[in-house]
ZAVEX-629396 format. One line per field, with one value per atom (N, C-alpha, C, O, CB): residue in one letter; atom name; y, x, z. Coordinates in pm, 1 decimal, always signed. Each point is the difference from the previous one (the first is absolute). Glycine has a CB too. Example, Ala and Ser with C-alpha at 12.3 -4.5 7.8 and 13.67 -1.06 7.14 Angstrom:
! ZAVEX-629396
code = (A, A, A, A, A, S, S, S, S, S)
site = (N, CA, C, O, CB, N, CA, C, O, CB)
c2 = (-569.0, +119.0, +120.0, -1.9, -115.4, +222.3, +119.0, +109.0, +110.8, -173.6)
c1 = (+1319.0, -89.0, +90.0, +103.6, -292.8, +154.2, +82.0, -77.0, +50.9, +67.5)
c3 = (+780.0, +0.0, +0.0, +66.5, +58.1, -196.6, +6.0, +73.0, +16.9, -231.4)
//
This chain:
! ZAVEX-629396
code = (M, M, M, M, M, L, L, L, L, L, A, A, A, A, A, D, D, D, D, D, A, A, A, A, A, L, L, L, L, L, L, L, L, L, L, R, R, R, R, R, T, T, T, T, T, V, V, V, V, V, A, A, A, A, A, G, G, G, G, G, T, T, T, T, T, T, T, T, T, T, A, A, A, A, A, L, L, L, L, L, L, L, L, L, L, R, R, R, R, R, V, V, V, V, V, T, T, T, T, T, G, G, G, G, G, T, T, T, T, T, N, N, N, N, N, T, T, T, T, T, A, A, A, A, A, T, T, T, T, T, N, N, N, N, N, Q, Q, Q, Q, Q, A, A, A, A, A, E, E, E, E, E, L, L, L, L, L, G, G, G, G, G, L, L, L, L, L, V, V, V, V, V, T, T, T, T, T, T, T, T, T, T, T, T, T, T, T, F, F, F, F, F, A, A, A, A, A, D, D, D, D, D, V, V, V, V, V, V, V, V, V, V, V, V, V, V, V, S, S, S, S, S, P, P, P, P, P, V, V, V, V, V, V, V, V, V, V, M, M, M, M, M, R, R, R, R, R, K, K, K, K, K, L, L, L, L, L, R, R, R, R, R, P, P, P, P, P, T, T, T, T, T, S, S, S, S, S, Q, Q, Q, Q, Q, D, D, D, D, D, G, G, G, G, G, N, N, N, N, N, A, A, A, A, A, S, S, S, S, S, L, L, L, L, L, W, W, W, W, W, E, E, E, E, E, L, L, L, L, L, L, L, L, L, L, V, V, V, V, V, S, S, S, S, S, A, A, A, A, A, T, T, T, T, T, G, G, G, G, G, V, V, V, V, V, E, E, E, E, E, Q, Q, Q, Q, Q, Q, Q, Q, Q, Q, V, V, V, V, V, N, N, N, N, N, A, A, A, A, A, L, L, L, L, L, S, S, S, S, S, L, L, L, L, L, S, S, S, S, S, S, S, S, S, S, A, A, A, A, A, Q, Q, Q, Q, Q, S, S, S, S, S, L, L, L, L, L, F, F, F, F, F, A, A, A, A, A, M, M, M, M, M, T, T, T, T, T, L, L, L, L, L, A, A, A, A, A, V, V, V, V, V, T, T, T, T, T, V, V, V, V, V, T, T, T, T, T, G, G, G, G, G, Q, Q, Q, Q, Q, D, D, D, D, D, Y, Y, Y, Y, Y, V, V, V, V, V, I, I, I, I, I, E, E, E, E, E, S, S, S, S, S, V, V, V, V, V, A, A, A, A, A, S, S, S, S, S, S, S, S, S, S, E, E, E, E, E, A, A, A, A, A, F, F, F, F, F, G, G, G, G, G, K, K, K, K, K, V, V, V, V, V, Y, Y, Y, Y, Y, L, L, L, L, L, Y, Y, Y, Y, Y, R, R, R, R, R, L, L, L, L, L, L, L, L, L, L, L, L, L, L, L, R, R, R, R, R, E, E, E, E, E, A, A, A, A, A, G, G, G, G, G, Q, Q, Q, Q, Q, Q, Q, Q, Q, Q, A, A, A, A, A, V, V, V, V, V)
site = (N, CA, C, O, CB, N, CA, C, O, CB, N, CA, C, O, CB, N, CA, C, O, CB, N, CA, C, O, CB, N, CA, C, O, CB, N, CA, C, O, CB, N, CA, C, O, CB, N, CA, C, O, CB, N, CA, C, O, CB, N, CA, C, O, CB, N, CA, C, O, CB, N, CA, C, O, CB, N, CA, C, O, CB, N, CA, C, O, CB, N, CA, C, O, CB, N, CA, C, O, CB, N, CA, C, O, CB, N, CA, C, O, CB, N, CA, C, O, CB, N, CA, C, O, CB, N, CA, C, O, CB, N, CA, C, O, CB, N, CA, C, O, CB, N, CA, C, O, CB, N, CA, C, O, CB, N, CA, C, O, CB, N, CA, C, O, CB, N, CA, C, O, CB, N, CA, C, O, CB, N, CA, C, O, CB, N, CA, C, O, CB, N, CA, C, O, CB, N, CA, C, O, CB, N, CA, C, O, CB, N, CA, C, O, CB, N, CA, C, O, CB, N, CA, C, O, CB, N, CA, C, O, CB, N, CA, C, O, CB, N, CA, C, O, CB, N, CA, C, O, CB, N, CA, C, O, CB, N, CA, C, O, CB, N, CA, C, O, CB, N, CA, C, O, CB, N, CA, C, O, CB, N, CA, C, O, CB, N, CA, C, O, CB, N, CA, C, O, CB, N, CA, C, O, CB, N, CA, C, O, CB, N, CA, C, O, CB, N, CA, C, O, CB, N, CA, C, O, CB, N, CA, C, O, CB, N, CA, C, O, CB, N, CA, C, O, CB, N, CA, C, O, CB, N, CA, C, O, CB, N, CA, C, O, CB, N, CA, C, O, CB, N, CA, C, O, CB, N, CA, C, O, CB, N, CA, C, O, CB, N, CA, C, O, CB, N, CA, C, O, CB, N, CA, C, O, CB, N, CA, C, O, CB, N, CA, C, O, CB, N, CA, C, O, CB, N, CA, C, O, CB, N, CA, C, O, CB, N, CA, C, O, CB, N, CA, C, O, CB, N, CA, C, O, CB, N, CA, C, O, CB, N, CA, C, O, CB, N, CA, C, O, CB, N, CA, C, O, CB, N, CA, C, O, CB, N, CA, C, O, CB, N, CA, C, O, CB, N, CA, C, O, CB, N, CA, C, O, CB, N, CA, C, O, CB, N, CA, C, O, CB, N, CA, C, O, CB, N, CA, C, O, CB, N, CA, C, O, CB, N, CA, C, O, CB, N, CA, C, O, CB, N, CA, C, O, CB, N, CA, C, O, CB, N, CA, C, O, CB, N, CA, C, O, CB, N, CA, C, O, CB, N, CA, C, O, CB, N, CA, C, O, CB, N, CA, C, O, CB, N, CA, C, O, CB, N, CA, C, O, CB, N, CA, C, O, CB, N, CA, C, O, CB, N, CA, C, O, CB, N, CA, C, O, CB, N, CA, C, O, CB, N, CA, C, O, CB, N, CA, C, O, CB, N, CA, C, O, CB, N, CA, C, O, CB, N, CA, C, O, CB, N, CA, C, O, CB, N, CA, C, O, CB, N, CA, C, O, CB, N, CA, C, O, CB, N, CA, C, O, CB, N, CA, C, O, CB, N, CA, C, O, CB, N, CA, C, O, CB, N, CA, C, O, CB, N, CA, C, O, CB, N, CA, C, O, CB, N, CA, C, O, CB, N, CA, C, O, CB, N, CA, C, O, CB, N, CA, C, O, CB, N, CA, C, O, CB, N, CA, C, O, CB, N, CA, C, O, CB)
c2 = (+9175.2, -84.0, -108.8, -109.9, +302.4, -159.7, -98.0, -118.1, -114.8, +297.7, -154.3, -108.0, -88.6, -122.1, +268.7, -86.5, -77.8, -93.0, -117.6, +303.6, -133.7, -81.0, -113.3, -112.3, +312.6, -170.9, -103.1, -110.3, -118.2, +290.4, -134.8, -100.5, -85.2, -120.1, +273.0, -91.7, -76.7, -96.9, -110.1, +301.9, -152.0, -85.7, -118.5, -99.0, +298.1, -191.0, -113.3, -79.5, -38.2, +166.9, -152.4, -82.0, +63.4, -67.1, -134.4, +330.9, +69.0, -54.7, -44.2, +246.7, -199.5, -51.9, +101.9, +115.0, -355.9, +201.6, +88.4, -54.5, -119.2, +189.1, +19.0, -37.9, +59.9, +108.3, -120.3, -59.9, +49.8, +40.2, -80.7, -66.8, +272.0, +46.3, -6.0, +69.1, +82.3, -232.8, -10.0, +108.6, -8.2, -244.7, +354.0, +115.5, +6.2, -54.7, +177.7, -54.8, +21.8, +116.4, +86.4, -176.4, +90.7, +109.9, +127.6, -3.2, -158.8, +272.5, +129.3, +35.5, +101.7, -29.6, -151.5, +32.1, -55.9, +2.2, +2.0, -53.3, -64.4, +97.6, -43.3, -154.4, +326.8, +97.5, +63.6, +98.0, -53.8, -96.1, +57.9, -70.6, -110.3, +172.4, +2.5, -59.0, -125.1, -95.5, +322.0, -227.3, -117.2, -120.3, -112.5, +262.9, -128.7, -109.6, -54.6, -120.7, +221.6, -13.4, -44.1, -85.7, -89.8, +296.0, -178.5, -78.8, -127.9, -84.0, +294.9, -225.9, -119.3, +12.3, -100.7, -29.8, +250.3, +19.9, +10.8, -19.1, +131.4, -81.6, +11.2, -109.9, -19.0, +271.5, -322.7, -106.4, +59.1, +91.6, -240.2, +95.2, +44.7, -54.9, -118.4, +128.3, +76.9, -42.3, -16.6, +63.2, +55.3, -202.5, -25.2, +16.4, -23.1, -134.8, +197.9, +13.9, -48.5, +10.1, +186.1, -248.9, -40.9, +107.0, +30.6, -277.3, +302.8, +106.6, -61.5, -61.1, +243.5, -166.7, -57.4, +98.3, +116.3, -251.0, +86.2, +79.8, -74.0, -120.2, +220.7, -26.1, -61.2, +103.7, +118.5, -279.9, +125.9, -130.0, -21.1, +95.0, -86.4, -135.3, -39.1, -119.2, -77.6, +162.6, -97.4, -115.6, -49.1, +79.8, +5.5, -216.7, -57.9, -91.7, -72.9, +88.8, -10.6, -91.5, -47.0, +72.2, +42.8, -236.0, -59.6, +46.8, -2.6, -198.8, +244.4, +48.6, -109.1, -5.3, +224.8, -306.2, -107.0, -131.4, -39.6, +169.9, -198.8, -117.0, -116.3, -73.2, +141.6, -86.8, -109.1, +53.5, +87.1, -252.6, +113.8, +42.4, -76.7, -117.9, +172.3, +15.9, -61.8, -41.6, +32.0, +105.9, -208.3, -52.2, +109.9, +90.0, -269.0, +171.8, +92.3, +135.4, +81.0, -197.0, +143.9, +129.2, -12.9, -90.5, +158.4, +22.5, +0.9, +64.3, +81.7, -70.4, -47.6, +56.4, +148.5, +45.6, -266.9, +296.1, +142.2, +25.6, -65.0, +118.8, +42.2, +34.5, +150.4, +75.0, -276.0, +244.6, +141.8, +24.3, -66.0, +88.3, +71.9, +36.1, +139.1, +96.8, -241.1, +153.8, +127.7, +51.6, -66.7, +1.3, +182.8, +54.2, +133.6, +84.9, -202.4, +135.0, +124.9, +113.9, -14.3, -113.8, +240.1, +115.9, +59.5, +52.2, -5.8, -52.9, +54.6, -82.7, +55.3, +32.5, -219.9, -85.1, +27.9, -0.7, -172.7, +198.0, +31.6, +136.9, +15.9, -154.9, +236.5, +134.5, +1.6, +76.3, +17.9, -176.2, -8.6, -45.5, +54.3, -104.8, -48.8, -50.4, +98.6, +12.8, -245.4, +302.0, +101.9, +108.6, +43.1, -89.7, +90.5, +101.2, -53.8, +71.8, +32.1, -228.2, -58.8, -14.5, +14.7, -136.3, +92.8, -17.8, +130.1, +1.1, -237.3, +345.2, +130.6, -6.0, +51.5, +7.1, -121.1, -10.3, +109.1, +59.8, -307.9, +273.6, +107.3, -41.9, +83.6, +7.1, -221.1, -44.4, -150.2, -70.8, +257.7, -232.6, -144.0, -72.0, -114.2, +158.3, +21.6, -61.5, -31.0, -101.7, +224.7, -36.6, -26.9, -119.1, -75.7, +318.9, -260.4, -117.5, -127.3, -97.1, +235.2, -138.5, -118.3, -25.1, -115.1, +155.0, +65.5, -15.3, -65.6, -73.4, +274.9, -175.5, -60.0, -134.0, -58.2, +288.2, -278.9, -128.6, -114.2, -4.0, +113.7, -201.3, -114.9, -116.2, -73.2, +145.3, -89.4, -110.3, +38.4, +81.1, -249.8, +108.7, +17.5, -136.5, -97.1, +293.7, -205.2, -126.2, +7.8, +87.4, -128.4, -52.9, -11.2, -145.5, -90.2, +282.4, -215.2, -133.9, -95.1, -116.1, +150.5, +16.2, -83.1, -23.5, -65.0, -39.7, +153.2, -17.4, +130.7, +107.4, -282.8, +166.3, +118.9, +25.0, -93.1, +53.7, +168.1, +44.3, +116.6, +69.5, -145.6, +96.4, +111.2, +93.5, -45.7, -97.9, +273.7, +98.3, +12.2, +26.6, +98.7, -144.6, +18.4, +142.6, +62.0, -305.4, +295.4, +137.2, +51.7, -76.5, +30.7, +178.8, +66.6, +98.9, +75.8, -102.5, +25.2, +97.1, +51.0, -64.4, -50.3, +230.4, +55.8, +38.5, +31.3, +51.7, -85.7, +44.2, +128.0, +9.5, -247.8, +337.1, +130.3, +38.3, -42.4, +110.6, +12.0, +61.5, +143.7, +23.6, -247.8, +319.4, +141.8, +42.8, +83.9, -95.4, -47.6, +37.7, -59.3, +37.8, +165.5, -296.1, -61.0, -152.1, -62.1, +252.0, -248.2, -144.8, -68.4, +38.1, -8.6, -131.4, -76.3, -147.5, -71.7, +232.0, -206.6, -141.8, -16.7, +66.5, -130.8, -24.6, -36.7, -143.2, -86.1, +244.9, -183.1, -134.3, -44.8, +58.3, -16.4, -145.8, -52.8, -130.3, -92.4, +202.1, -117.3, -123.8, -76.3, +48.0, +55.1, -222.6, -78.7, -129.5, -55.9, +155.5, -145.8, -129.2, -80.3, +54.3, +42.5, -225.9, -84.0, +0.1, -17.6, -127.2, +164.5, +6.4, -140.3, -81.4, +306.3, -252.6, -126.4, +11.3, +108.1, -159.5, -56.4, +0.2, +95.3, +63.4, -301.3, +249.0, +84.2, +147.0, +84.1, -272.4, +223.4, +140.0, +72.1, +122.6, -186.2, -6.9, +67.5, -7.7, +51.6, -102.3)
c1 = (+8269.4, +102.9, -61.1, +54.0, +105.3, -272.6, -67.5, -49.4, +7.5, -74.3, +16.0, -45.4, +117.3, -14.4, -172.4, +302.3, +119.1, +39.7, +28.7, +48.2, -75.2, +36.7, -98.9, +39.1, +67.8, -233.6, -102.3, +14.0, -8.7, -144.7, +174.8, +16.5, +124.2, -1.6, -114.7, +224.3, +122.3, -17.3, +55.1, +78.6, -209.4, -13.4, -92.5, +7.7, +34.4, -129.1, -89.3, +52.1, -75.2, -121.8, +328.4, +67.2, -5.8, -28.0, -27.8, +82.2, +3.7, +108.3, +104.9, -192.5, +62.5, +93.7, +12.5, -40.5, -17.7, +112.2, +11.8, -83.8, -29.8, +261.3, -268.3, -72.3, +73.3, +57.9, -280.3, +218.9, +57.8, -113.9, -88.1, +294.1, -204.0, -97.1, +67.5, +99.3, -218.3, +66.6, +56.8, -66.3, -118.6, +162.8, +33.5, -52.8, +57.1, +106.5, -132.5, -47.6, +48.2, +96.6, -5.1, -208.7, +301.8, +95.3, -71.3, -113.3, +295.0, -115.0, -62.0, +1.1, -58.3, +126.2, -3.8, +6.5, -117.4, +5.5, +240.3, -349.9, -110.0, -104.5, -97.2, +136.4, -24.2, -100.3, +31.8, -64.2, +19.9, +139.2, +37.4, -73.0, -51.9, +276.8, -228.2, -63.7, +73.1, -63.4, -15.4, +210.8, +77.3, -32.5, -5.5, +188.1, -203.9, -34.8, -138.0, -22.3, +165.3, -235.7, -134.4, +1.6, -82.8, -10.2, +186.8, +11.5, +80.6, +5.5, -23.3, +80.1, +79.2, +143.4, +70.5, -276.3, +251.7, +136.7, +99.4, +120.1, -211.7, +41.1, +84.8, -41.5, -118.3, +148.2, +68.2, -27.3, -43.6, +63.5, +103.7, -275.8, -46.5, +93.4, +33.7, -273.7, +280.9, +87.0, -82.7, -104.2, +302.0, -150.0, -66.0, +101.6, +119.5, -285.0, +116.5, +86.9, -75.6, -122.5, +245.5, -48.8, -58.2, +31.9, +116.1, -94.3, -128.1, +12.6, -29.9, -105.2, +38.2, +157.9, -15.5, -73.9, +38.6, +172.5, -319.3, -77.6, -2.3, -25.8, -117.1, +170.6, +7.2, -37.4, +22.3, +156.5, -232.4, -53.6, -142.2, -75.1, +219.0, -177.8, -133.8, -45.5, +81.2, -38.4, -173.0, -60.0, -113.2, -74.4, +135.6, -73.8, -100.0, -91.9, +42.9, +115.0, -287.6, -95.5, -100.5, -33.4, +61.4, -74.8, -95.1, -140.6, -39.6, +188.9, -225.5, -135.3, -104.3, -94.1, +166.2, -56.0, -95.9, +69.4, +93.4, -218.3, +81.6, +74.6, +5.8, +99.0, -164.9, -35.8, +1.7, -35.0, -85.8, +23.4, +128.1, -32.9, -122.7, -18.3, +261.0, -324.9, -119.6, +29.6, +106.3, -257.9, +59.7, +22.3, +41.4, -78.6, -88.3, +290.1, +49.7, +43.4, +50.7, -195.5, +127.6, +39.5, +130.5, +16.6, -256.9, +331.8, +126.4, -21.2, -90.4, +221.4, -49.3, -8.2, +31.4, +81.0, -16.7, -128.2, +26.2, +84.1, -17.4, -198.1, +307.2, +90.9, -1.8, -29.2, +174.5, -114.2, +15.2, +144.7, +53.5, -295.8, +304.7, +137.7, +0.4, -42.6, +129.9, -39.3, +12.1, +141.7, +96.7, -270.8, +186.8, +128.6, +23.5, -88.9, +71.8, +135.1, +39.2, +1.2, +55.1, +82.4, -197.8, -1.3, +138.8, +30.9, -264.4, +317.4, +135.2, +83.4, +80.1, -94.0, -4.7, +69.0, -44.2, +81.7, -61.0, -149.1, -53.0, +51.7, +41.6, -249.0, +205.0, +45.7, +147.6, +39.7, -211.8, +253.6, +141.3, +14.4, +81.8, -21.1, -139.4, +7.8, -59.4, +50.1, -62.1, -94.2, -59.3, +103.5, +14.7, -245.8, +302.3, +103.6, +117.3, +54.2, -122.1, +107.6, +112.5, -31.1, +89.2, -22.0, -192.6, -40.4, -49.5, -38.7, -20.6, +60.1, -47.5, -143.3, -30.6, +265.4, -320.8, -141.5, -78.3, +47.7, -26.0, -141.6, -80.9, -74.2, -27.2, +3.1, -9.7, -76.8, +15.8, +52.7, -217.9, +118.1, +0.5, -96.1, +25.0, +33.4, -167.7, -95.8, +64.9, -31.7, -154.6, +276.3, +68.3, +94.6, +17.6, -34.8, +78.6, +84.4, -84.2, +39.2, +117.1, -270.6, -85.1, -60.8, -24.1, -25.7, +24.9, -56.8, +98.7, -40.8, -101.0, +270.8, +99.1, +53.2, +90.5, -28.5, -118.2, +41.8, -72.7, -123.0, +168.0, +31.4, -57.3, -25.0, -97.8, +213.8, -28.3, -12.6, +67.1, +92.6, -97.9, -43.3, +57.7, +49.9, -75.6, -78.5, +280.2, +58.0, +28.8, +73.3, +26.8, -159.7, +23.6, +35.3, -76.2, -84.6, +274.7, +53.5, -6.6, -38.8, -31.7, +108.8, +8.4, -129.5, +1.9, +183.1, -296.0, -130.1, -40.8, +14.1, -81.1, +16.3, -43.1, -148.4, -80.3, +260.2, -214.9, -137.9, -26.7, +92.3, -93.2, -126.0, -43.8, -83.3, -80.8, +82.4, +17.5, -74.1, -142.4, -20.8, +234.1, -310.4, -141.1, -44.6, -69.3, +26.9, +80.9, -36.4, +99.3, +72.9, -317.8, +245.4, +89.3, -81.9, -80.4, +279.7, -178.0, -62.8, +108.0, +103.1, -331.7, +203.5, +97.6, -68.0, -119.0, +257.5, -61.7, -46.7, +74.0, +121.7, -173.1, -24.0, +58.0, -23.1, -96.7, +61.5, +125.4, -14.7, +50.3, +112.3, -83.5, -111.6, +33.6, +38.0, +88.1, -12.1, -144.2, +22.8, +122.8, +34.3, -148.4, +182.2, +121.3, -18.0, -42.2, +185.5, -111.1, -11.6, +109.0, +116.9, -216.4, +60.0, +98.6, +3.1, +92.6, -125.0, -68.3, -8.1, -77.3, -101.4, +111.8, +37.5, -71.8, -48.7, +71.7, +67.3, -262.7, -58.3, -20.9, -79.8, -34.3, +186.5, -12.0, -77.4, +37.3, +178.8, -323.2, -75.7, +63.4, +2.9, -220.6, +268.6, +75.4, -71.8, -72.2, +284.3, -190.9, -49.1, +121.9, +91.6, -320.0, +228.2, +111.7, +8.8, -100.1, +75.4, +144.3, +20.6, +13.7, +75.5, +35.9, -184.2, +14.8, +113.2, +56.0, -300.4, +278.3, +110.1, -28.5, +92.5, -39.6, -179.6, -34.0, -3.5, +8.0, -136.8, +117.1, -14.5, +132.8, +2.6, -205.5, +313.4, +129.0, +84.3, +111.8, -121.7)
c3 = (+17512.1, +56.9, +87.3, +11.9, -18.9, +67.6, +82.8, -83.4, +43.8, +113.4, -277.5, -88.4, -41.4, -7.2, -76.5, +56.6, -34.9, +113.6, -22.5, -125.9, +269.6, +116.1, +21.9, +31.6, +71.6, -120.0, +17.2, -104.3, +33.3, +63.0, -221.4, -105.7, +22.5, -26.6, -132.8, +208.4, +26.2, +117.1, -2.4, -86.4, +190.8, +117.6, -23.3, +72.7, +67.0, -239.0, -27.8, -119.3, -89.7, +182.0, -90.6, -101.2, -137.3, -99.3, +231.4, -137.4, -128.2, -90.4, +46.9, +64.3, -239.5, -97.8, -112.7, +16.6, +42.0, -170.1, -115.3, -115.0, -6.3, +78.7, -162.1, -120.9, -119.0, +8.6, +115.2, -234.2, -124.5, -92.2, -29.9, +54.6, -69.7, -98.4, -136.3, -22.8, +191.7, -259.4, -134.8, -84.3, -31.8, +53.0, -56.6, -71.1, -140.6, -28.4, +244.9, -303.9, -135.9, +1.5, +87.6, -187.5, +1.4, -11.6, -41.4, -47.9, -11.4, +78.1, -29.1, -147.2, -37.4, +261.4, -309.9, -141.9, -80.0, -122.9, +145.6, +40.1, -70.8, -50.7, -61.8, +201.4, -116.6, -41.1, -135.4, -37.5, +278.1, -313.0, -128.9, -112.9, +17.2, +74.3, -206.2, -117.8, -46.2, -45.1, -22.0, +77.5, -41.1, +87.4, -49.6, -32.1, +209.9, +89.9, -33.1, +8.1, +171.0, -216.4, -36.5, -126.2, -15.4, +121.5, -196.0, -122.3, +18.8, -89.8, -37.1, +243.2, +27.2, -45.6, -6.1, -13.6, -12.6, -45.4, +114.5, -19.1, -180.1, +318.5, +118.3, +97.6, +28.3, -59.9, +81.2, +95.1, +133.7, +52.3, -167.9, +169.8, +130.3, +107.3, +0.1, -82.0, +172.1, +108.6, +127.4, +17.2, -123.1, +192.1, +127.1, +112.0, -18.6, -90.3, +224.4, +116.8, +122.5, +7.0, -110.9, +199.9, +127.6, +103.0, +26.8, -84.4, +114.9, +98.7, +136.6, +18.6, -187.0, +263.1, +133.1, +89.2, +11.5, -39.8, +92.3, +94.1, +132.8, +5.4, -191.1, +293.6, +131.8, +104.6, -24.6, -52.6, +188.6, +40.5, -52.5, -21.8, +226.9, -224.4, -42.7, +83.5, +50.4, -285.9, +248.7, +66.9, -89.2, -56.9, +291.5, -246.2, -87.8, +77.9, +89.4, -281.6, +155.8, +62.6, -104.1, -94.0, +317.4, -204.5, -93.0, +34.7, +116.5, -148.1, -70.0, +23.8, -11.7, +79.2, -163.2, -13.9, -19.6, +34.4, -69.7, -111.3, +287.3, +47.6, -98.3, -2.0, +227.0, -305.1, -97.0, -137.1, -13.8, +191.5, -277.5, -135.6, -47.9, +30.0, -78.3, -26.2, -55.3, -142.7, -53.1, +201.8, -211.0, -134.7, -96.9, -29.5, +75.4, -95.6, -98.7, +52.7, -77.6, -75.5, +279.7, +56.5, +76.6, +81.7, -66.3, -42.4, +73.0, +136.9, +17.5, -234.5, +311.3, +134.5, -2.9, -80.7, +179.1, -10.7, +13.2, +124.1, +103.0, -220.9, +106.3, +108.1, +19.1, -93.2, +45.2, +168.5, +28.8, +38.7, +89.1, -14.9, -141.1, +27.9, +61.8, -63.0, -127.9, +314.0, +68.9, -22.4, +36.7, +138.9, -235.1, -41.1, +69.3, +4.8, -227.7, +275.5, +64.6, -101.9, -109.2, +277.7, -132.6, -89.1, -17.7, -107.2, +178.1, +30.9, -13.5, -98.1, -75.3, +310.6, -234.6, -95.9, -142.9, -92.1, +268.4, -194.5, -133.0, -44.8, -114.8, +160.0, +43.7, -35.2, -37.9, -88.1, +241.8, -89.5, -37.2, -144.3, -74.3, +312.3, -278.3, -136.9, -100.1, -111.7, +201.3, -50.3, -87.5, -29.0, -114.4, +208.3, +9.1, -18.6, -81.7, -84.1, +301.0, -193.6, -73.3, -148.6, -83.6, +291.0, -240.9, -140.0, -62.8, -116.9, +169.9, +22.6, -46.9, -51.6, -107.6, +49.7, +134.7, -35.8, +70.1, +96.5, -130.3, -14.7, +57.0, +125.9, +86.2, -313.9, +239.8, +116.6, +19.0, -85.8, +51.4, +149.2, +27.2, -93.6, -38.8, +279.3, -276.9, -92.0, -135.1, -61.8, +177.1, -161.5, -126.5, +12.8, -95.5, +36.4, +177.1, +23.4, -5.7, -64.8, +207.2, -75.9, -0.2, -138.0, -36.5, +278.5, -318.6, -134.1, -96.6, -89.9, +132.1, -24.1, -89.1, +51.8, -59.8, -11.7, +182.5, +56.6, -70.9, -2.8, +226.4, -280.1, -68.9, +94.6, -15.6, -191.4, +304.5, +95.3, +130.4, +3.1, -190.3, +294.6, +132.5, +44.3, -1.7, +59.7, -18.5, +44.7, +148.9, +46.5, -274.4, +302.3, +143.3, +27.8, -34.7, +91.0, +5.5, +31.8, -119.8, +13.6, +223.7, -353.6, -119.3, -73.7, -104.6, +214.4, -61.9, -64.5, -67.3, +58.5, +111.8, -293.7, -73.4, +19.6, +7.2, -175.7, +177.0, +17.8, -94.2, -42.6, +284.5, -273.5, -83.6, +86.7, +80.8, -292.1, +195.0, +78.8, -52.9, -118.4, +168.5, +37.2, -33.2, +31.1, -80.7, +126.2, +69.4, +38.2, +103.6, +63.1, -110.6, +63.1, +94.4, +82.3, -54.3, -102.1, +287.0, +90.2, +94.3, +19.2, -33.4, +72.0, +92.5, +130.1, +2.9, -194.7, +298.3, +131.4, +34.7, -16.4, +91.5, -26.6, +30.6, +145.5, +63.3, -300.7, +287.4, +131.9, -11.4, -44.5, +167.3, -82.9, -6.8, -141.8, -19.3, +257.0, -337.0, -138.7, -64.7, -112.0, +167.7, +12.1, -54.8, -5.8, +97.6, -6.0, -206.0, -18.5, +80.2, -6.5, -224.1, +306.7, +77.3, -38.7, +37.9, +148.9, -262.3, -34.4, -130.0, -21.7, +265.6, -330.2, -121.7, +15.5, +50.9, -193.5, +97.8, +2.2, -143.9, -73.4, +297.4, -263.3, -134.6, +4.9, +72.2, -141.4, -7.1, -13.7, -115.1, -113.3, +203.5, -60.5, -97.5, -32.7, +82.5, +2.5, -207.3, -46.8, -46.1, -61.8, -8.4, +100.8, -42.4, -152.3, -69.4, +275.6, -256.0, -145.2, -54.4, +53.1, -34.4, -123.9, -70.5, -100.2, -18.1, +48.0, -93.8, -96.7, -117.1, -50.9, +115.2, -107.9, -113.1, +36.9, -89.5, -4.1, +220.8, +40.4, +8.7, -11.4, +135.3, -104.1, +20.1, -121.3, -0.8, +238.0)
//
């Protein structure tokens, strides 16, 4: 709860995780007979910061998204997933303030054996990536 309060007090906002539907693991979906569905999952509170101040030739800027573990766990339970890692694995894009990003890596911070914060390393999504 302390992490949630901290994220909210430093101008916390919401993020949309664009996830694939759960029906994509069937043989018909693999053959293209079933249309893949997408959903936007709201996670809050989150805080975002830029890691690399200037982009270099051909490299997109990197960002760090700090996400409340309680917000992630609510969505994991709502989608009946086994873990937060499975939620992040099925995420195609992360949208924060209208800008799309792609997840590069995920790390978690723990205290007393319980995750309280997720750190997502994001890269700006180009038109071809989304």
